[in-house]
ROGU-744091 format. One record per atom (N, C-alpha, C): x, y, z; residue in three letters. Coordinates in steps of 0.02 Angstrom, whole numbers, plus 50000, padded with zeros to 5 digits. Layout:
XYZALA
...
! end
This chain:
464275177649530MET
464805175349567MET
464805179149633MET
464865176349693PRO
464955179749758PRO
465565184349762PRO
465495189749795GLU
466055194549799GLU
466775191849816GLU
466785187249865ALA
467395184049878ALA
467765180649823ALA
467365177449781TRP
467585173849727TRP
467805178849666TRP
467375183949659GLN
467495188949607GLN
468175192449622GLN
468295193449689SER
468965196849709SER
469515192249689SER
469425185649684LEU
469975180949664LEU
470095181649593LEU
469575181949555ALA
469615183749479ALA
470015190149470ALA
469815194749510ASP
470105201349500ASP
470885201049519ASP
471025197149569LEU
471695195949586LEU
472105193049532LEU
471855188049498LEU
472145184849438LEU
472255190249382LEU
471755194249372VAL
471805199549317VAL
472325204649339VAL
472245208049398GLU
472665213549416GLU
473375211649434GLU
473495206349470ARG
474145204749496ARG
474555200049443ARG
474165195849411CYS
474485190549369CYS
474455192349292CYS
473975196849277GLY
473875198749204GLY
473475193749165GLY
473055190149197ALA
472635185149164ALA
472035188949132ALA
471795187149072PRO
471215190149046PRO
470605188949089PRO
470085193449097PRO
469585192249138PRO
469195185449128PRO
469065183449069ALA
468705177749054ALA
469125171649076ALA
469755172049068VAL
470175166349086VAL
470205165749167VAL
470185171549197ALA
470225171749270ALA
469585168549301ALA
469015170349272ARG
468315167749292ARG
468325160249290ARG
468555157849226ARG
468535150949208ARG
469045147049258ARG
469575150649276ALA
470105147449318ALA
469805145849388ALA
469405150249418ILE
469235149349489ILE
468535146049486ILE
468175144749431ALA
467545141449434ALA
467575134549465ALA
468085130449446PRO
468095123649480PRO
468155123549551PRO
468585128549581ALA
468665128849650ALA
468005131249685ALA
467695135649652TYR
467025138349679TYR
466535132649678TYR
466485128749626GLN
466025122949623GLN
466195117949677GLN
466845116549686ALA
467015111849737ALA
466975114449809ALA
466725120749818GLU
466645123949883GLU
467325124649920GLU
467845126049889TYR
468415127049921TYR
468405134149963TYR
468795134950014TYR
468825141150045TYR
469175146750001TYR
468835152649988PRO
469165157149948PRO
469825159149974PRO
469965158950039SER
470625160750066SER
471155156050048SER
471005149550032HIS
471395144850011HIS
471615145449942HIS
471155147349897VAL
471255148949825VAL
471695155149823VAL
471565160249868ARG
471975166449862ARG
472665164649885ARG
472775160649930TYR
473415157949954TYR
473815155149895TYR
473505150449861GLU
473815146949807GLU
473985152149747GLU
473525156349733ILE
473635161349681ILE
474295165449698ILE
474335168349764LEU
474895171549781LEU
475545167749778LEU
475535161349803ARG
476125157449800ARG
476395156149730ARG
475845154849683TRP
476145153849612TRP
476355160549581TRP
476075166149604LEU
476295172249580LEU
477015173249602LEU
477155172049667ALA
477855172549697ALA
478295167649660ALA
478095161449644TYR
478485156749605TYR
478675159649538TYR
478225162149502CYS
478295165749435CYS
478835171249443CYS
478775174749491LEU
479245181249499LEU
479955178749527LEU
480005172749549SER
480635170449577SER
481095167949516SER
481675165249530GLY
482105162749482GLY
481845156349453GLY
481345152649488HIS
481115146549463HIS
480605148349405HIS
480395153749404GLY
479835155849352GLY
480125160149293GLY
480815160949285LYS
481095164849238LYS
480925162849164LYS
480725156849150SER
480585154649087SER
479815155449073SER
479425157649120ILE
478715157849109ILE
478575164649071ILE
478285163849011LYS
478135169548971LYS
477525173148986LYS
476945169449007ASN
476335172249021ASN
476135170749088ASN
476275175149136VAL
476135173449210VAL
475405172249218VAL
474985176049191GLY
474265176049202GLY
473975169349177GLY
474165166849118ALA
473955160149091ALA
474235154849138ALA
474845155149153PHE
475165150049194PHE
474825148949264PHE
474735154849297VAL
474405154249362VAL
473665152149359VAL
473345154749308ALA
472635153249297ALA
472565145249285ALA
473045142649242SER
472975135349228SER
473115131549291SER
473585133549336ARG
473715130049397ARG
473115129849442ARG
472795135649447ILE
472185136549488ILE
471655132249462ILE
471545132449398ALA
470995129049365ALA
471035121449379ALA
471665119049374THR
471785111949380THR
471925109749451THR
471845114349499ASP
471965112649566ASP
472695109649583ASP
473175112849547THR
473855111349559THR
474185115449608THR
474385112549669PRO
474675116449721PRO
475385119149702PRO
475565124649727CYS
476275126849717CYS
476695121549750CYS
477295120249723PRO
477705114949756PRO
477875116349831PRO
477835111349871ALA
477935111949942ALA
478685114249955ALA
479145112749909TRP
479795115049921TRP
479905122149906TRP
479445125349872PHE
479545132649855PHE
479475136949919PHE
479995140549931CYS
480035144749986CYS
479795152449969CYS
479205154849988PRO
479045161549967PRO
479545166849987PRO
479575172749955PRO
480025177749976PRO
479805180550043PRO
480305184950070THR
480195188050130THR
479925195750123THR
479885197850062ASN
479625204050045ASN
478855204550066ASN
478575210150036GLU
477865211650051GLU
477445205850018GLU
477625203249959LEU
477205197249935LEU
477255191749982LEU
477795190050009GLY
477925184750061GLY
477485186150119GLY
477445191850141ARG
477015193450203ARG
476275192750183ARG
476085194350122GLU
475435193950100GLU
475235186550096GLU
475675182350076ILE
475575174950075ILE
475485172450145ILE
475855174650190GLN
475825172850259GLN
475165174850286GLN
474905180750272ARG
474225182950292ARG
473685178750266ARG
473745177050199ALA
473265173050161ALA
473265165850193ALA
473795163150216GLU
473855156350245GLU
473525157050315GLU
473615161850352ALA
473295162750419ALA
472515163450411ALA
472315167150360GLU
471585167650350GLU
471305161150334GLU
471625157550290TRP
471395151050270TRP
471385146150330TRP
471855145950370GLN
471855141550428GLN
471265144050477GLN
471195150250481SER
470655153050525SER
469955150350502SER
469845150750434GLU
469285148850401GLU
469115140950411GLU
469695137650399ALA
469665130050410ALA
469505127650481ALA
469705131850528ASP
469605129950600ASP
468865131550619ASP
468505135350584GLU
467845137450607GLU
467365131650597GLU
! end
């Protein structure tokens, strides 16, 4: 798997707590569909923020939850407003990178 995609699997493992095999399986459909890695990173971070917010308080396994959303290409709800903390700024950077990639 190319380095950019491996870093997404690592993100799912390190930040969300997904098992490595689950993380690899989760990003495989996006890789095969030739999505921009920055788009997938953006969605992973948005779902992570969702899980950490009040909306995700009933989610028991963040890694499995986020991995399942990425595997099924389920976007984070448009109404969800990311936090203004460092994770929120990281989401903004990921969105800007994705837009830059898409414009090329």
